[in-house]
C-alpha positions in Angstrom: 34.9 13.4 -70.8 33.4 16.8 -71.1 31.9 17.7 -67.7 28.5 18.9 -69.0 27.8 15.4 -70.4 25.8 12.9 -68.3 25.9 9.2 -69.0 23.1 6.8 -68.4 23.7 3.0 -68.1 20.7 0.8 -68.1 21.5 -2.9 -67.6 18.4 -4.8 -68.6 17.7 -8.5 -69.0 17.5 -8.2 -72.8 20.0 -5.5 -73.6 22.5 -3.1 -72.0 22.1 0.6 -73.1 24.6 3.4 -72.7 23.4 7.0 -73.5 25.6 10.1 -73.4 23.9 13.4 -73.4 23.5 16.8 -71.8 20.5 18.3 -70.1 19.6 21.7 -71.6 18.0 24.7 -69.9 14.5 23.9 -71.2 14.6 20.4 -69.7 15.3 19.0 -73.2 18.1 16.4 -73.5 20.6 16.5 -76.3 21.8 12.9 -77.0 25.3 12.7 -78.5 26.1 9.0 -78.0 24.1 5.8 -78.1 25.4 2.3 -77.5 23.7 -1.0 -76.9 24.7 -4.6 -76.6 22.8 -7.9 -76.0 22.6 -8.4 -72.2 24.5 -11.4 -70.9 24.8 -12.5 -67.3 21.7 -10.6 -66.0 18.4 -12.0 -65.0 15.5 -10.0 -63.6 17.8 -7.2 -62.5 20.3 -9.4 -60.8 23.8 -10.4 -61.9 24.2 -14.1 -62.7 27.6 -14.0 -64.4 29.9 -11.0 -63.6 32.3 -11.5 -66.5 29.5 -11.6 -69.0 27.9 -8.4 -67.7 31.3 -6.6 -67.8 31.6 -7.8 -71.4 28.1 -6.4 -72.4 28.8 -3.1 -70.6 32.2 -2.7 -72.3 30.6 -3.4 -75.8 27.8 -0.8 -75.3 30.1 1.7 -73.8 32.6 1.6 -76.7 29.8 2.2 -79.2 28.5 5.2 -77.3 32.0 6.6 -76.8 32.9 6.3 -80.4 29.7 8.0 -81.5 30.1 10.9 -79.1 33.9 11.0 -79.6 34.7 11.2 -75.9 35.8 8.9 -73.1 33.4 8.1 -70.3 34.6 8.0 -66.7 31.3 8.0 -64.6 27.7 6.9 -65.1 24.2 7.1 -63.6 23.1 3.5 -63.2 19.6 2.1 -63.1 18.4 -0.5 -60.6 15.5 -2.9 -61.0 14.3 -6.3 -59.6 11.7 -7.6 -57.2 14.1 -6.8 -54.3 13.1 -3.2 -54.7 10.5 -2.2 -52.0 8.8 1.0 -51.1 7.0 2.6 -48.2 5.5 6.0 -47.4 6.8 7.6 -44.2 6.3 10.9 -42.3 8.8 13.0 -40.4 8.4 16.1 -38.2 10.8 18.9 -37.1 10.6 22.0 -35.0 11.5 24.9 -37.3 14.6 26.5 -35.9 14.1 30.2 -36.6 10.4 30.2 -37.3 11.2 30.4 -41.0 11.9 27.2 -42.9 15.5 27.0 -44.1 17.3 24.3 -46.2 18.7 22.9 -43.0 15.1 22.5 -41.6 14.1 20.6 -44.8 17.2 18.4 -44.5 16.4 17.6 -40.9 12.7 16.8 -41.5 13.6 14.5 -44.4 16.3 12.9 -42.3 13.7 12.2 -39.6 11.2 10.8 -42.2 13.8 8.4 -43.6 15.1 7.2 -40.2 12.7 4.4 -40.2 14.2 1.0 -39.5 14.7 -1.1 -42.6 15.8 -4.7 -42.9 19.6 -5.2 -42.5 20.0 -6.5 -46.1 18.2 -3.5 -47.6 19.6 0.0 -48.3 17.8 3.3 -49.1 17.8 4.1 -52.8 15.5 7.1 -52.8 13.8 9.5 -50.4 11.3 11.3 -52.5 9.4 14.1 -50.9 5.6 14.0 -51.6 4.4 17.0 -49.7 5.1 19.2 -46.7 2.9 20.9 -44.2 3.6 23.7 -41.8 1.4 23.7 -38.6 -2.1 23.3 -40.0 -1.3 24.2 -43.6 -0.8 21.2 -45.9 -0.1 20.5 -49.6 3.1 22.6 -49.7 5.5 21.7 -52.5 8.4 23.9 -51.3 8.4 25.1 -47.7 11.7 27.1 -47.8 11.1 30.7 -46.7 7.7 30.0 -45.2 7.0 30.9 -41.5 5.7 28.5 -38.9 6.6 26.3 -35.8 6.3 22.7 -36.9 7.4 21.3 -40.2 6.1 17.9 -41.4 7.2 15.9 -44.5 5.6 13.0 -46.2 8.1 11.0 -48.2 8.2 7.9 -50.5 11.1 5.7 -49.5 12.5 3.2 -52.1 14.9 0.5 -50.8 16.9 -2.1 -52.6 18.8 -5.3 -51.7 22.4 -4.3 -50.8 24.2 -7.3 -52.1 22.3 -7.6 -55.3 23.1 -3.9 -56.1 26.7 -4.4 -55.0 27.1 -7.0 -57.7 25.8 -4.5 -60.3 28.2 -1.8 -58.9 31.1 -4.3 -59.1 30.4 -5.0 -62.8 30.3 -1.3 -63.6 33.5 -0.6 -61.5 35.3 -3.4 -63.3 34.8 -1.4 -66.5 36.8 1.4 -65.0 33.7 3.5 -64.3 32.6 5.5 -61.2 28.9 5.5 -60.3 27.6 9.0 -59.9 24.1 8.0 -59.0 21.8 5.0 -58.6 18.3 5.4 -59.8 15.3 3.0 -59.7 14.3 2.1 -63.2 10.7 3.0 -62.6 11.7 6.5 -61.3 14.0 7.0 -64.3 11.3 5.9 -66.9 8.8 8.2 -65.3 11.2 11.1 -65.6 11.5 10.3 -69.4 7.9 9.7 -70.3 5.5 11.4 -67.9 4.3 15.0 -68.0 3.7 17.1 -64.8 0.0 17.3 -65.7 -0.3 13.5 -65.8 1.4 13.2 -62.4 -1.0 15.8 -61.0 -4.1 14.1 -62.4 -3.0 10.7 -61.3 -1.2 8.2 -63.5 0.2 4.7 -63.4 3.4 4.1 -65.3 4.3 0.5 -66.3 7.8 -0.1 -67.5 7.5 -3.4 -69.2 11.0 -4.9 -69.8 12.2 -8.4 -70.6 12.6 -9.6 -67.0 10.7 -7.2 -64.8 7.8 -4.7 -64.8 8.3 -1.5 -62.8 5.2 0.2 -61.5 5.1 3.8 -60.5 1.9 5.5 -59.4 1.7 9.3 -59.1 -1.3 11.0 -57.4 -1.6 14.8 -56.9 1.9 15.3 -58.4 3.9 13.0 -56.3 5.1 9.4 -56.3 2.7 7.4 -54.0 3.5 3.8 -54.8 6.3 1.9 -56.6 7.0 -1.7 -57.0 8.7 -4.2 -59.3 7.1 -7.5 -60.6 9.2 -10.4 -61.7 7.1 -11.2 -64.7 7.5 -9.4 -68.1 8.3 -9.7 -71.8 10.4 -12.9 -71.4 7.3 -14.9 -70.4 5.8 -14.1 -73.8 9.0 -15.2 -75.6 9.0 -18.5 -73.5 5.3 -19.1 -74.5 6.3 -18.8 -78.2 9.3 -21.0 -77.8 7.3 -23.7 -76.0 4.2 -23.5 -78.3 6.2 -23.8 -81.5 9.4 -25.7 -80.3 11.5 -22.8 -81.3 14.9 -21.6 -79.8 14.4 -18.6 -77.4 16.5 -16.3 -79.6 14.3 -17.1 -82.6 11.1 -16.8 -80.5 12.2 -13.3 -79.4 12.9 -12.2 -83.0 9.5 -13.5 -84.1 7.8 -11.7 -81.2 9.5 -8.4 -82.1 9.0 -8.7 -85.9 5.5 -10.3 -86.1 4.0 -10.0 -82.6 0.5 -8.5 -82.5 -2.3 -8.6 -79.9 -5.2 -7.9 -82.3 -6.4 -10.5 -84.8 -8.2 -7.8 -86.9 -4.8 -6.3 -87.7 -3.6 -9.6 -89.2 -4.6 -11.1 -92.5 -6.0 -14.6 -92.4 -3.6 -15.9 -95.1 -0.5 -14.2 -93.7 2.2 -16.9 -93.2 5.4 -16.5 -91.2 8.6 -18.6 -91.0 9.7 -19.8 -87.5 13.1 -21.5 -87.0 13.1 -24.8 -85.2 15.5 -26.3 -82.7 18.1 -29.0 -83.3 18.7 -28.2 -87.0 15.2 -29.2 -88.0 13.7 -27.3 -90.9 11.9 -24.0 -90.2 8.2 -24.2 -89.7 5.6 -22.1 -91.5 2.5 -21.0 -89.5 -0.3 -18.5 -89.8 0.5 -15.2 -88.1 -3.0 -15.2 -86.5 -1.9 -18.3 -84.4 0.9 -16.3 -83.0 -1.6 -13.7 -81.9 -3.6 -16.4 -80.1 -0.4 -17.4 -78.1 0.8 -13.9 -77.3 -2.5 -12.0 -76.5 -3.5 -14.1 -73.4 -0.1 -13.7 -71.8 -0.1 -9.9 -72.2 -3.6 -9.8 -70.8 -2.4 -11.9 -67.9 0.6 -9.5 -67.2 -1.7 -6.4 -67.3 -4.2 -8.1 -65.0 -1.4 -8.9 -62.6 -0.6 -5.1 -62.6 -4.2 -4.2 -62.0 -4.5 -6.6 -59.1 -1.4 -5.2 -57.5 -2.7 -1.7 -57.8 -6.0 -2.7 -56.1 -4.0 -4.4 -53.4 -1.9 -1.3 -52.8 -4.8 0.9 -51.9 -8.4 0.1 -50.9 -9.4 3.3 -52.7 -8.4 1.9 -56.0 -10.5 -1.2 -55.6 -13.4 0.7 -54.0 -13.7 3.8 -56.2 -12.2 2.3 -59.3 -9.0 3.1 -61.1 -10.7 5.7 -63.2 -11.4 8.0 -60.2 -7.8 7.8 -58.9 -5.9 7.7 -62.1 -7.5 10.4 -64.2 -4.6 10.5 -66.6 -4.8 6.8 -67.1 -2.0 4.3 -67.7 1.3 4.9 -69.5 3.1 1.7 -70.7 6.8 1.9 -71.7 9.8 -0.4 -71.9 11.0 -2.8 -74.6 7.9 -5.1 -74.3 5.6 -2.2 -74.9 6.6 -2.2 -78.6 3.8 -4.5 -79.8 0.8 -3.7 -82.0 -2.6 -3.7 -80.2 -1.2 -3.3 -76.7 -3.2 -0.1 -76.0 -6.6 -1.8 -76.9 -5.8 -4.9 -74.7 -4.7 -2.7 -71.8 -7.8 -0.5 -72.0 -9.9 -3.6 -71.8 -8.0 -5.0 -68.8 -8.1 -1.7 -66.9 -11.8 -1.1 -67.6 -11.8 1.5 -70.4 -9.3 3.7 -68.6 -7.2 5.7 -71.1 -3.8 4.1 -72.0 -0.9 5.4 -74.1 2.5 4.0 -75.0 5.2 6.1 -73.4 8.3 7.2 -75.4 11.1 9.5 -74.1 9.9 13.2 -74.3 11.9 16.4 -75.1 14.9 14.8 -76.8 17.1 16.2 -79.5 20.4 15.4 -81.2 20.4 11.6 -81.9 16.7 11.6 -81.1 15.7 9.2 -83.8 18.0 6.5 -82.3 16.2 6.6 -78.9 12.7 7.5 -79.9 11.3 4.2 -78.6 9.8 2.9 -75.4 12.9 0.6 -75.0 15.1 3.7 -74.2 12.9 5.3 -71.6 14.9 4.2 -68.6 18.2 5.2 -70.2 16.9 8.7 -71.2 15.4 9.1 -67.7 18.8 8.5 -66.2 20.1 11.6 -68.0 17.2 13.7 -66.8 16.6 12.6 -63.2 18.7 14.2 -60.4 18.7 12.2 -57.2 19.0 15.1 -54.8 16.6 13.8 -52.1 19.2 13.4 -49.4 19.3 9.6 -49.9 23.1 9.9 -50.0 23.2 10.4 -46.2 23.1 6.6 -45.8 26.5 6.3 -47.3 28.1 8.8 -44.8 30.0 7.2 -41.9 28.2 7.7 -38.6 31.0 9.8 -37.1 31.1 12.0 -40.2 27.4 12.5 -40.0 27.7 13.5 -36.3 30.5 15.9 -37.1 28.5 17.5 -39.9 25.5 17.7 -37.7 27.4 19.5 -34.9 29.1 21.9 -37.4 25.6 22.8 -38.7 24.5 23.4 -35.1 27.6 25.5 -34.4 26.9 27.6 -37.5 23.3 28.0 -36.4 24.4 29.1 -32.9 26.8 31.6 -34.5 24.0 33.0 -36.6 21.7 33.3 -33.6 24.2 35.2 -31.3 
């Protein structure tokens, strides 16, 4: 594969997506290959059948490779699921030469991420929020600045080691190397949010089939992230149960006729709904479908609102509008439904809401210009250079590299 291409692999509960593209100088992404396949053997971000996942990946990969006319050898992989946890931590470091170097930044980040996490968890991201030097705070990039004591606030995202190992195993069985693991929420944010929105305060909800990823940015940095186990599939299940319809047909009907606003539906509009067990298809008013779907979407969004209020007293006390001036951005496959913005604005208390699609894309842009591709596009844009990789280094190698850095520093000093 040409080395300037990056490949994003998003293994969702509903479909597997492979995107091949290149990041251009102006932060635009040129998409050259798109592949997707129905997702089998995955539920809520976890592998339930290894062979089925391998089959789905292989199918999507072949499509993308044929379109881009190249062979893929490595991918950036997304990770989701309620096993993902996050915490904000602080690290401090005495600046070596009274001027902050890259080494000082590495050390302060290392100290911030050295918090004890549970044995079964591993660090996925260490995302710097802000730095301070002595009494000066709100520094984005401390390199080159003078001072004595460097402090870093970071957002740590961890994932369950074994659950992620199963995903890695499936990808490796397809003959692929994993270049980078990225949380789905972080990837979707990279595809859909602007820097202005992050600065003003914004909540991004990636509403997939099996999970909802929440990412809250305040003052330009990621402050909270979490994954909820409820999402679009619960809406499909409601349709299947209410109308005794097979889940695949319920999903089709949801995508084709789903709507959250009765005023957008004509009273006499009739839709056909396949039944189970070879029974004849049923006819029903589309407005009845709205009555089934709307309460579930309201419930999912209320769940998000309650979680946000739980995360921070300020949200509950001062109201979301104060903290999230740029409002709420909803993306993901389940965001493709008419009337969602209006329902969300009602749930969140007249806070502004928009549907997030991938930004700054070209090439096969029409193929991915939809909320369903946000995570995959974000995997092409996001570079995980936050020193999270240290976790993978063997302890003796880490010690050796630390001492070689110290030796170099001593050489520079004398």
